[in-house]
N, C-alpha and C positions, 0 to 999 in steps of 0.2 A: 510609575504613574498609576493612579487609582481609576478604575472604571466607575463611571456614573450609571447606577442601575436603572434609573429612569430613562436616561438618554439611550442606554443600550436596548432596553425594552421597546422604546419608541422606534429606534432605527431598524431593528430586526423585524419587528411586527409589521411595520409599514411595508418594507421591501418584500418580505416573504409572503405576507398577506396578499400583496398585489400579484405576486408570482402565481399563488394558488388560484386567485380570482381570474387571471388571464389564461390559466391552464398551462403555464410554462412549468409548473411544478404540480405533481399529483398529491404528494404528502412529504413532509419533512420533519425531522426532530433536530433540535439545536440545544447545546449546552456549552456554557462558558463558565470556567472556574478561575478564580484569582486567589492567590495565597491559600490554596487548598479548600476554598469555600465556593460552592456553587452560587454565582451571582445572577445567572439567567438560565432558564430551562423552559422550553416551549415545544408544543406539538402543533403542526400546521397540516391542513388538508385531510386526506382520506387514505386508508389502507388500501382500498381498491380504487384505481384511477377512474374518475368520473362518477363515483358513488357519493353518498352522503354520510357514510360511516366515519367515525372519528379515528384518529391515529393514536393507538395506545403507546405508552412510553416503553413497553417491553416488546415492541415490534422488532423483528429480525430483518436485517438488511444484507444484501450481497455486497461484500466489501471490495471485491475485485482487487485493484492494486494497493488498497490500504492493507492487504495481506503482506506486502513487501516489508514495511517497517517491523512487523512482527517476526518475519524470517530474519531480518537483520538483528533483531534482539536475540533470537535463538542462537545465531552465531556468536554474539557477544557473550551470552551465557557460557557457551563452550569455551570461548577465549578466557573468560573470568576464571574458569576451572583449570586453565592450563592445558586444555585438550586440543587446542589449535592456536595458531597465531594469524592475525589478519593478513600478514604478508606470506603465508604459506601458499605453495603452488597447489593447484587442484589435484595434480597427479600424485601427491603425497597420500591422498585418501582414495582416489579413483585412478588407478594407473593408466586406464584406457585414454585419459586426457593428456598423456605425455607429449604427443606430437599431433598438432592440429594444422589443418590446411587453411589457407585464405581463399575465399571464393568471390566471384562476381557473377552478375546475371547477364545471360546472353540469350535472346530469343525465348524469355520466360523460364529458362533453366539455369541452375547454379553450375557454373564452370569453375574448377579448382585451378588456381594460377600459381600455386607455390606453397611451401611450408611456412608456418609462422616462426619467426625468429625468437619470440618471447613466449614463455609458458604462461598460461592463464593462472593468476593468483586470486585468492578470495577477495583481496582489495579490488581487483578489476571487476568481479561479479557485483560487488556492493556498489560500485560507482558507474555501472553501465559502460565501462570502458574495456570490456573483454572482447567485444565483437561477436559474442555468442548469442544467438537468437535475436539479432538486431537487424533492422532495415529490411529490405526486400530479400536479401540473401537468407536471413533467418525466417521470414514469413514463409517463403516457398518451401524450405526444408521442414518447417513445423507442420505445414499442411500435408507433407508426404508421410507422416506417421500413420501406421495402421491402427484401427480401433484396438487391437490387442496390445500394442505398444503403449497406447494412451491410457490403459487401464490403471497403471500404477506409476508412482513417482520413479521407481527404479527403471521401469520400461522406458519412460521419457528420457531419463538421464543417460541410460545406456545407449539409446538411439542417437543422442546428440554428441556422443563421444566420437562418432563418425561423421558429424556435420562440419561444413566449412564455416570459418569465421567471416564476418563482413569486413573486418580490418585487423591489422596487427594490434595485439593487446597493448593498451595504454598509449596508443597513438592517436586516439579519437574517443569520442563518447557518442553513443546512440542508444536510445531506450531499448532495453530488453524486456519485452512485454511479460514473459513468464520464465524463460529457460534459465537465465543466470540465477535467479532466485530458487528455481527448482533444483539446480545443482547444489546450491548451499543447503537447502532442506535435506538433500540426500547426504551431504557431508555431516549434517547433524545426526542423521540416523546412524551413520557408520561410526561416529565418535561416541555416541551415547548407547548404542545397542538397542535403541527403541524405535519403533515406527514413528514417523514425524508427528502424527496426530497425538500419540501418547506422550511423546516428549513434551509438546507444547502444553498439554493438560497438566502434566506433573510439574514442569518447571516454571511455567508462566501463568497459565489460566487459573489453576487452583490457588496459587499464592496470591493472585490479584482478585479472586472472586469473580472471574469471567466465566460464569456458568453457562452462557449461551453462545460462546464463540467456538465454532466447529466447522470441520470440512463436510460433515455428514449429519444434517439436521435430523432430529427425531421427528416422528409424526406430529407431536405437539408443537415443535419449533417450526415445522413447515406450515402449520396452521397460523402461526404468527408472522409468517414471511409477507413482507409488503409486496403488492403487485408491481410489476415493471411498467412504469409510466411511459407514454409516448404522446407526442403532440401531433394530431392529424386534423387538418382543416380547422384549426383553432379550437379543437376540443381535446380534453384529456381522455385518452383510451388506454387499454391494457395491451401490452405486447406479450404475446405468448412465448414463454421460455421453455427450452427443452425439459421434458418431464424428469424430475429427480436430480437435476444439475444445478449447482450453485452458480458457477461461472460458465456461460455459454453452453457448450456441449461437453464440458469436461465431466467424466464420471466421478462420483464422490469417492471412489476408491483411489483416485489420483489426487494425492495430497499436494496440490500445486502451491509451492512456496511463493509464487508470484501473484496468484489471483484467486485461490480457492476457498477462502474463509467467508463464512457468514458471522454476523455479530450484532450487537445491540448498542444503544447509546451509552448505557451504564457501563458495559464491558469496555468499550473502546475509550471511554473517558478515563477509566481506571488505568488503562494501558498508558495513556497520554500523561496522566499524573505521575506514573512511575518514572517516565522519561524526564519530566520536569524535576523530580526529586533525585535525580542522578542515580537511578537504578534501585532506589530504596522503596520498599512497600511495607510500611509498618515496622515490624521487627525483623524483617528479612531483607538482606541485600541481594537482590536478584542479579544484577550486573554491577561490575565495579564502576565507581564514579569516573575513573580515568577513561574507561571505554565509552561511557556515555558522552564524555567531553569529546572524545575522538569522533563519535557518531555525529555530533553536532558541529563538527569542524569541516570546512571544505577540503576535499582530498584530491582534487584535480588541479593541475596548473592552469593558469589563465590561457595558455596556448592551446589547451584542449577545450576548456569551458570558461569563458570570461564572465565577469560580474554581469548582473547582480544576483543571479541564482546559480549555485554550484553544488554538485553532489557531495554530501557527506557520506556516511555509511548507511545506505538504504533510504535516505531522506534527502530532500532538497534543502539547502541552507541559504538564507538571505545573507548576501556578502557585501552589499553596497547601499548606501542611502538612496540611490537612484531608483530602487524598487518602489519606494515612497509609501507603500501601504503598511507592511510589516517592518519591525525594526531589524537591524543587522543582528545576526545571531538566532533569529526565529528559524525553526525547522519543522518539517512535516511532509505530508504527501496527500495524494488524492486517489480516487478510484474511477474506473471507466464508467460506472453508473451514477456518478455525481457525488459520492461521498468525499469529504474533505476534512483535514484536521491540521492543526499546528500547535507547537509548543513555543511559548515566548519566555525564555529565561530572564530577560531583562525586566519584564513586568510581572513575572510569576503567573502567567496565564496559560491555560490549555483551552482550546476551542475545538468543538466537533460538530460537524454538520452532516446529517445523513439523509439522503434521498436515493431512490433508485429510478433512473430515467434512461431511456434509450436514445434520447435526442440531445441532451446537453450534459455531458460527463467529461471525466478526465481532468487533468491539471488546468485545462483551458476553459473549464465550465464557467459560465457567467455567474452562476450561483456561488461558486467558490470565491471569485473575485469580489462579489458583493458582500458576502459574509465577512471577508477580511476588512473591507472598507467600513462596514457597519460596526464592527468591533473597534477598529482603530479610531473611528470618529466618536467614540463614546467615552473617551477619557475625560477626567475632570479638567475644567478650564484652568 
């Protein structure tokens, strides 16, 4: 189905314009492409919450969990090269993960209750079904890291080799905020011989022209970083973020595969278009088409995660018409600060919405649901 440009413009501008006027959004950038052509692109609000400045299209955003699909793509690049398989066990690359404990929380502490029967596989990390870094068990252990351990990806991953899992691998699913994807980023380092940031630049960002996607922004990129919006007493205000950190208090030397990247509208749209084109970027096949198909296919049984949204490889996949907004087969994800994107292979659409807000973010953000509705309600009659 074809998008009606006038209807799309009207739907998005009314909704997002109202969000800015009511201070629910400080500033947002939006881009929708169909059949490889930009059909709508717009900027709303301000770079500094509560100010009158305009929001430039080259504004840099904290992507938070929209880092995860990029880490999934990095794993698929290595799988395309035959350097790993999606069903490989983690201990094939990091032997310290060969024997993991299961834990539960008692009186605010994690108590180990036995050994895991199954080894963690890369598939489990990609589908939030490993039990690693999930639920209260994962939160408590993550909070127990020292600042020194948190300085590097290796430090974080080595620490969690001694952590307890929230459940038996592939017996349940629960969101792993960072750790599962950090482990995969470390596997990419081991299989490539490159630091994770350099791997992404060489294998993904440079081929796609993603010049502003980074774990460690330059001074010039920091100058283009949007302020973190918050809504207080009906007004848009800025929330102070830890100095020099892209995600919360993570140091930029910790290349978090789950949450650490900053990016721009053009960059992330280029990434989404590559996914739509089954791993192809111009003259280069970055990921094999078969692995992109696998990424966009639900990987968990209904007994673990029922319809209408099921994890593919690092992305949620719409699996049933009961979702109502996006078509079956659409896939994508969101970030804790309100970023959101999806790829719709049925209608050849990519859609990216970027904002940074402390009060309405993640996959349940109202702006994410409204953006999906506004695009879906803009097809030709």
